[in-house]
C-alpha positions in Angstrom: 165.9 200.0 -135.2 169.2 201.2 -134.0 168.4 200.9 -130.2 167.2 197.2 -131.0 170.2 196.4 -133.0 172.7 197.8 -130.3 170.6 195.8 -127.5 170.9 192.6 -129.7 174.7 193.5 -129.9 175.2 193.7 -126.3 173.4 190.1 -125.7 175.5 188.5 -128.2 178.7 190.0 -126.7 177.7 189.0 -123.4 176.9 185.4 -124.8 180.4 185.1 -126.4 182.1 186.6 -123.3 180.0 183.6 -121.3 181.5 181.1 -123.7 185.0 182.1 -123.4 184.5 182.2 -119.6 183.1 178.8 -119.5 185.9 177.4 -121.8 188.7 179.1 -119.5 187.0 177.5 -116.2 185.9 174.1 -117.1 184.5 172.2 -114.1 187.5 169.6 -114.0 189.7 172.7 -113.0 187.2 173.3 -110.2 187.6 169.7 -109.0 191.5 169.9 -109.3 191.6 172.8 -107.1 189.3 171.3 -104.5 191.5 168.0 -104.3 194.7 169.8 -103.7 193.0 171.9 -101.1 192.0 168.4 -99.6 195.3 167.1 -100.0 196.6 170.3 -98.1 194.4 170.0 -95.0 196.5 169.1 -92.1 199.8 169.4 -93.7 202.1 171.1 -91.1 204.8 172.0 -93.4 204.0 175.3 -95.0 206.4 175.0 -98.1 204.8 171.6 -98.9 201.4 172.8 -98.3 202.0 175.7 -100.7 203.2 173.3 -103.4 200.3 171.2 -103.1 198.0 174.4 -103.4 199.9 175.6 -106.4 200.1 172.4 -108.3 199.4 173.1 -112.0 196.0 172.0 -113.3 196.0 169.8 -116.3 194.2 167.1 -118.2 195.4 163.6 -117.0 194.9 160.7 -119.4 195.8 157.0 -119.9 196.8 155.8 -123.4 195.5 152.1 -123.6 196.6 151.0 -127.2 195.9 147.3 -126.2 192.4 148.4 -125.5 192.2 151.1 -128.3 191.1 153.6 -125.6 192.2 156.8 -124.1 190.8 157.5 -120.6 190.6 160.7 -119.1 188.5 160.0 -116.0 191.4 160.5 -113.5 191.4 164.3 -114.5 188.6 164.4 -112.0 188.7 161.1 -110.1 192.1 162.0 -108.6 192.2 160.0 -105.5 191.5 156.6 -107.0 194.9 155.2 -106.0 195.3 157.4 -103.0 194.5 155.4 -99.7 194.4 158.6 -97.6 191.3 159.6 -99.8 189.4 156.7 -98.3 186.8 158.9 -96.7 186.9 161.7 -99.5 183.7 162.8 -101.4 183.5 161.9 -105.0 185.3 162.4 -107.4 187.9 162.0 -105.1 187.4 158.8 -103.3 190.0 156.2 -103.1 189.1 153.0 -105.3 189.4 150.0 -103.0 190.4 146.5 -104.4 192.0 147.9 -107.6 194.8 145.6 -107.6 196.0 144.3 -109.9 193.8 146.5 -112.2 195.7 149.7 -112.0 194.1 152.5 -114.0 197.8 152.9 -115.8 197.1 149.5 -117.6 193.6 149.2 -117.6 191.9 152.7 -117.5 188.5 153.2 -116.2 186.0 152.8 -119.0 186.6 148.9 -119.7 185.1 148.1 -116.5 182.8 151.1 -115.7 181.7 152.3 -119.0 181.5 155.9 -120.1 183.1 158.1 -122.6 186.9 158.1 -121.6 188.0 161.3 -123.7 185.2 163.5 -122.5 186.2 166.0 -119.5 182.8 167.1 -118.3 180.6 165.0 -116.2 177.7 164.4 -118.4 179.5 163.5 -121.4 182.3 161.5 -119.3 179.6 159.5 -117.7 178.1 158.7 -121.4 174.7 160.0 -120.6 174.3 161.6 -124.0 172.7 161.0 -127.3 174.3 158.1 -129.4 176.7 157.0 -127.0 175.9 153.4 -126.4 178.3 152.7 -123.3 177.1 154.8 -120.2 178.3 154.1 -116.9 177.1 150.6 -115.5 175.1 150.8 -112.6 177.1 150.2 -109.5 175.5 146.6 -108.8 176.2 145.6 -112.4 179.9 146.7 -112.9 181.2 143.3 -111.9 179.7 141.9 -115.1 182.5 143.7 -117.1 185.1 141.0 -115.6 183.8 138.7 -118.2 185.1 140.9 -121.1 188.7 139.8 -120.2 188.1 136.5 -117.9 185.9 134.6 -120.7 186.6 130.9 -119.2 186.3 129.3 -116.0 185.1 131.0 -113.0 185.7 134.8 -111.9 186.2 134.7 -108.0 183.5 137.2 -106.5 181.4 137.0 -109.8 179.3 133.9 -109.5 176.7 135.4 -111.6 179.1 135.4 -114.6 179.6 131.3 -114.3 175.9 130.9 -113.7 174.8 132.9 -116.5 176.9 131.2 -119.1 175.6 127.8 -117.7 171.9 128.9 -118.1 172.9 130.2 -121.6 174.2 126.8 -122.6 171.7 124.7 -121.0 168.5 126.5 -121.6 168.4 126.2 -125.4 169.2 129.9 -126.1 171.6 129.1 -128.9 168.4 127.6 -130.7 167.3 131.1 -131.7 170.4 133.2 -130.9 173.8 133.1 -132.4 176.9 133.5 -130.3 180.3 133.8 -131.7 178.8 132.7 -135.0 177.2 129.5 -133.7 173.4 129.2 -133.0 170.0 130.1 -134.8 168.7 133.3 -136.4 165.3 133.6 -135.1 166.2 136.1 -132.4 169.3 138.8 -132.5 172.8 137.9 -132.6 174.1 138.3 -129.1 177.7 138.3 -129.6 178.1 142.2 -129.0 175.3 142.4 -126.6 177.2 143.7 -124.0 178.6 146.6 -126.6 175.0 147.6 -127.2 174.5 148.6 -123.7 170.7 147.9 -123.2 169.9 148.8 -119.6 170.4 146.1 -117.2 166.9 146.4 -115.8 165.6 145.9 -119.6 167.5 143.0 -119.8 166.5 141.6 -116.5 162.7 142.3 -117.2 162.9 140.7 -120.8 164.4 137.5 -119.1 161.4 137.3 -116.5 158.6 138.0 -119.1 159.8 138.6 -122.7 156.3 139.2 -124.0 155.9 142.1 -121.5 159.0 144.0 -122.5 158.8 143.2 -126.4 155.1 142.6 -127.6 156.3 140.6 -130.7 158.9 138.6 -129.3 158.9 134.8 -130.4 161.0 134.4 -127.2 159.2 131.8 -124.8 158.7 132.4 -121.2 161.4 130.3 -119.3 159.9 131.3 -115.9 163.5 132.3 -114.7 163.7 133.3 -111.1 164.9 136.8 -110.5 168.5 135.3 -109.5 168.5 133.4 -112.7 167.4 136.7 -114.8 170.1 138.5 -112.8 172.8 135.9 -113.7 171.9 136.1 -117.3 172.0 139.9 -117.2 175.4 139.9 -116.0 176.3 137.4 -118.9 174.9 139.4 -121.6 176.7 142.7 -120.3 180.1 140.9 -120.5 179.5 139.9 -124.3 181.4 141.9 -126.5 183.5 141.3 -129.6 186.0 144.1 -128.6 189.8 143.5 -129.7 192.0 142.9 -126.7 195.8 143.3 -126.8 198.0 140.2 -125.9 198.5 141.1 -122.3 194.5 141.1 -121.9 193.9 138.2 -123.7 196.4 136.3 -121.6 194.3 136.7 -118.4 191.0 135.0 -120.0 191.2 132.6 -117.3 191.6 133.2 -113.5 193.7 130.4 -112.0 191.0 129.8 -109.2 191.0 126.7 -106.7 187.4 126.3 -107.9 188.3 125.9 -111.7 191.4 123.8 -110.8 189.1 121.3 -109.2 186.8 121.3 -112.2 190.0 120.5 -114.4 191.2 117.9 -112.0 187.9 116.3 -112.5 187.7 116.7 -116.4 191.2 115.3 -116.7 190.4 112.4 -114.5 193.5 112.6 -112.0 191.7 110.8 -109.3 192.2 107.6 -111.7 195.7 107.7 -110.7 196.3 109.8 -107.7 195.1 109.8 -104.0 194.4 112.8 -102.0 195.0 111.8 -98.3 194.8 108.1 -99.2 191.7 108.3 -101.0 191.9 107.4 -104.7 193.9 105.2 -107.0 197.1 103.8 -105.6 198.7 103.9 -108.9 200.3 107.5 -108.8 201.5 109.7 -105.9 199.6 110.9 -103.1 198.9 114.7 -103.9 198.1 115.9 -100.1 200.4 118.5 -99.4 202.3 118.3 -102.7 202.7 122.2 -103.0 204.7 122.0 -99.8 206.9 119.4 -101.0 207.6 120.8 -104.6 207.7 124.5 -105.9 204.9 126.0 -108.0 207.6 125.9 -111.1 208.3 122.1 -110.7 204.5 121.2 -110.6 203.9 123.2 -113.7 206.9 121.4 -115.5 205.3 118.1 -114.2 202.0 118.9 -115.9 203.7 120.3 -119.4 206.3 117.5 -119.6 206.3 114.6 -117.0 208.9 112.8 -118.8 211.4 115.2 -118.3 210.7 115.6 -114.6 210.2 111.7 -114.2 211.8 109.7 -117.0 209.4 106.9 -117.8 206.6 108.4 -116.0 203.0 106.9 -117.2 201.5 110.5 -116.7 200.3 111.9 -120.1 201.2 115.3 -121.2 198.2 117.7 -121.0 197.3 120.3 -123.3 196.9 123.2 -120.7 197.6 126.8 -121.1 199.4 128.6 -118.3 196.6 129.9 -116.3 194.9 126.5 -116.4 197.8 124.8 -115.0 198.1 127.4 -112.1 194.4 126.8 -111.4 195.1 123.1 -110.9 198.2 123.7 -108.7 196.0 126.3 -106.7 193.4 123.3 -106.2 196.1 121.1 -104.9 197.3 123.5 -102.5 194.0 123.2 -100.4 192.7 119.6 -101.7 191.9 117.2 -99.1 190.6 113.6 -98.6 187.2 114.9 -98.6 187.5 116.4 -101.9 188.8 113.1 -103.5 185.7 111.3 -101.8 183.2 113.9 -103.4 184.9 113.5 -106.8 184.9 109.8 -106.4 181.4 109.9 -105.5 180.5 112.2 -108.6 182.2 109.9 -111.0 179.8 108.5 -113.5 179.9 104.7 -114.5 181.7 103.8 -117.8 179.4 104.2 -120.6 178.9 101.6 -123.4 179.7 102.9 -127.1 175.9 103.3 -127.8 175.2 104.9 -124.5 178.2 107.5 -125.0 176.9 108.4 -128.4 173.5 109.1 -126.9 174.9 111.1 -124.3 176.8 113.2 -126.9 173.6 113.7 -128.6 172.1 114.9 -125.6 174.9 117.3 -124.9 174.5 118.8 -128.4 170.7 119.0 -128.1 171.5 121.4 -125.2 174.5 123.2 -126.3 173.1 124.2 -129.7 169.9 125.3 -128.0 167.3 122.6 -129.3 165.9 122.5 -125.8 164.7 126.0 -126.3 161.9 125.1 -128.4 161.6 121.3 -127.9 161.9 121.4 -123.9 164.8 119.2 -122.1 162.7 116.2 -122.3 161.3 116.7 -125.8 158.1 117.6 -124.3 157.5 120.9 -126.7 154.6 123.3 -125.7 156.2 126.4 -126.6 153.7 128.8 -128.1 154.4 129.6 -131.7 151.4 131.5 -133.1 149.6 130.6 -136.3 151.3 127.4 -136.5 149.2 124.2 -136.2 148.1 123.4 -132.6 149.6 126.9 -131.9 152.6 125.6 -130.2 155.9 123.6 -130.8 154.9 120.0 -130.8 156.2 117.3 -128.6 159.1 115.0 -130.1 158.4 112.1 -127.8 156.3 110.4 -130.6 158.2 111.5 -133.6 159.2 107.9 -134.5 155.4 107.3 -135.3 155.5 109.8 -138.0 159.2 109.9 -139.5 161.8 107.6 -139.9 165.2 108.2 -138.3 166.8 109.2 -141.8 163.9 111.6 -142.2 164.5 113.3 -138.8 168.2 113.5 -139.7 167.3 115.2 -143.0 165.3 117.9 -141.1 168.0 118.7 -138.9 170.4 119.1 -141.7 168.0 121.0 -143.9 165.5 122.9 -141.5 161.7 123.0 -141.7 159.0 125.6 -141.5 155.8 124.4 -139.4 152.5 123.9 -140.8 150.6 127.3 -141.2 147.2 127.4 -139.4 146.0 130.4 -141.4 147.8 131.3 -144.5 146.4 134.9 -144.4 148.0 135.8 -140.9 151.8 136.2 -140.5 153.9 133.1 -140.6 154.8 131.2 -137.3 157.8 132.9 -135.6 159.6 129.7 -134.6 161.0 127.5 -137.3 163.4 124.5 -137.5 166.8 126.3 -138.8 169.1 124.4 -141.1 172.0 122.9 -139.1 174.0 121.1 -142.0 176.6 124.1 -141.9 176.8 124.1 -138.1 176.7 120.6 -137.0 178.9 117.8 -138.5 177.1 114.6 -139.8 178.4 112.8 -136.7 177.0 115.3 -134.4 173.6 115.2 -136.2 173.4 111.3 -136.3 174.1 111.5 -132.3 171.2 114.2 -132.0 168.9 111.7 -133.6 170.3 108.7 -131.4 169.5 110.9 -128.5 165.8 111.6 -129.9 165.3 107.8 -130.6 166.3 107.0 -127.1 163.6 108.6 -125.7 160.6 107.7 -128.2 157.4 106.5 -126.7 154.8 104.6 -128.8 151.4 105.9 -128.7 148.8 103.7 -127.2 146.8 101.4 -129.7 143.1 102.2 -129.8 
């Protein structure tokens, strides 16, 4: 027994010494020594070279109160802002295209994911149990742009705008809530990006929901791989993370593309020409950014009466970056742009047509198309409901009055059950009275009635 106790004591002592040694020689110190050695390579001045090699080793961190984060990534990734490290191996490689996202203001984890406080590789990269934000795969890092830039388009990340468009037009809100608006059949997606499901899982789920989640009521929309990728980008960008004032101010990137969109939405072509194409009541905007400063043009959009007393131009309620986007578009706008805008203008609608069009927009925006189809064709599988699928609405007027349909939209309705001993059908009509106004619901009914077809008589 004494010999066994002595042996165990030696083992315990060895383990303690190993722990002390490991704590005194963490990996980040090894990385820093190697980085200083790389810096010193080729330095002709002996004093400078010695100063590089003897630089104190310390943990480097970036405090980001506006993002409620502390990042220590640059403790190991020392060359991210040093162009001379462009060809250095990781973790010392220079990070190209950083500006204006400097680590001192943005850190690293807000874009890349990972655990900012950690100082060893596995923990820092977030590949540990219970940490929900591991490093994003390289091909999906650009999805993080949507965390700050939530409106308009993000140059270089077309997937975000396309994913947002698909979400709003394919009826996703019919089953999923986003920022408090939508159905409750599926999970709330407001913080989907914070949950950090693997991007591969999300993409596969969009391509074939039931192959990934056996009991999922989500129908197969037969998305292409490109559409599934765009939706994955959009999902990864969704977080309810609180951003500071600075980060909130850059929600919109003032790109020419978004400026063109605003130019169309505000119907600027109704008064202005571009290269002689358009309305003659306002000035020609071709080359206007060369004639006036950006500050002058910005003031013209904010307060046209101050710039031109008696001007018929309305005051537009546009935030700063939206105005910059319009000016950016005008800097490159041509007569061909004006022709394209004029060609895409719809003819004026009657009051009834406008109400039907508004109902159509609500039908898509609030997710009705997810179950009922874009053309009211139905057909989405709904197990244990009578008929086994969501019925078509094209003949709703044969069974209901318009007022009855309005009541169903307001209060919701469960589908008739095929077999009472089996689970209830997963898809049902939720109540919309607390989400849509009475006017919006009436417009949806107007849209439904505009597409009604009478069944053929016997």
